[in-house]
C-alpha positions in Angstrom: 3.3 -49.1 -58.4 6.3 -50.7 -56.6 8.8 -52.4 -58.6 12.3 -54.1 -57.2 15.1 -54.3 -59.4 18.7 -55.4 -58.5 21.5 -52.8 -58.8 25.1 -52.3 -58.0 26.2 -49.2 -56.2 29.8 -48.4 -57.5 32.5 -47.0 -55.5 32.3 -43.7 -57.0 28.5 -43.5 -56.0 27.0 -44.2 -59.5 24.1 -46.9 -59.3 24.0 -49.5 -62.0 20.8 -51.3 -62.6 21.3 -54.9 -63.6 18.5 -54.5 -66.1 17.1 -52.0 -68.4 14.2 -49.8 -67.3 12.2 -47.3 -69.5 11.4 -44.4 -67.3 9.3 -41.5 -68.6 10.3 -39.4 -65.7 12.5 -39.1 -62.6 11.6 -41.8 -59.9 12.1 -41.9 -56.2 14.0 -45.1 -55.0 14.8 -46.8 -51.7 18.4 -48.5 -51.6 18.7 -51.6 -49.3 22.4 -52.8 -48.9 22.7 -56.6 -49.4 25.3 -59.1 -48.2 27.7 -60.3 -50.9 26.3 -63.4 -52.6 28.5 -66.7 -52.0 28.8 -69.4 -54.4 26.5 -71.5 -52.4 23.9 -68.5 -52.3 24.0 -68.5 -56.1 23.6 -72.2 -56.4 20.7 -72.2 -53.9 19.1 -69.4 -55.9 19.3 -71.4 -59.1 18.1 -74.5 -57.5 15.0 -72.6 -56.4 14.4 -70.9 -59.8 14.7 -74.5 -61.5 12.3 -76.0 -59.1 9.5 -73.4 -60.1 10.3 -73.8 -63.7 10.2 -77.4 -63.7 7.2 -77.8 -61.4 5.0 -78.6 -64.2 6.9 -81.5 -65.6 7.6 -83.1 -62.2 3.8 -83.1 -61.4 2.8 -84.9 -64.8 1.6 -88.5 -64.7 4.0 -89.4 -67.6 7.1 -88.5 -65.5 5.8 -90.6 -62.6 5.5 -93.6 -65.0 8.9 -92.9 -66.7 10.8 -93.1 -63.3 8.8 -95.9 -61.7 11.3 -98.3 -62.6 13.8 -96.8 -60.2 11.6 -96.7 -57.1 
């Protein structure tokens, strides 16, 4: 099974994972170097995550009715 997690490679060579993993044995890994995130990248990512989280609310009939007076 493949699992992707974000990590930071420190200057001294240590790999610091951004989330906790419970490993039962040593694992092989692939490391991909990413460009540094900018503030606009972080805002765009947050917007994408928000859109998915709120999609159910946006598609409800009650929501359409509540905002009808503004259209």
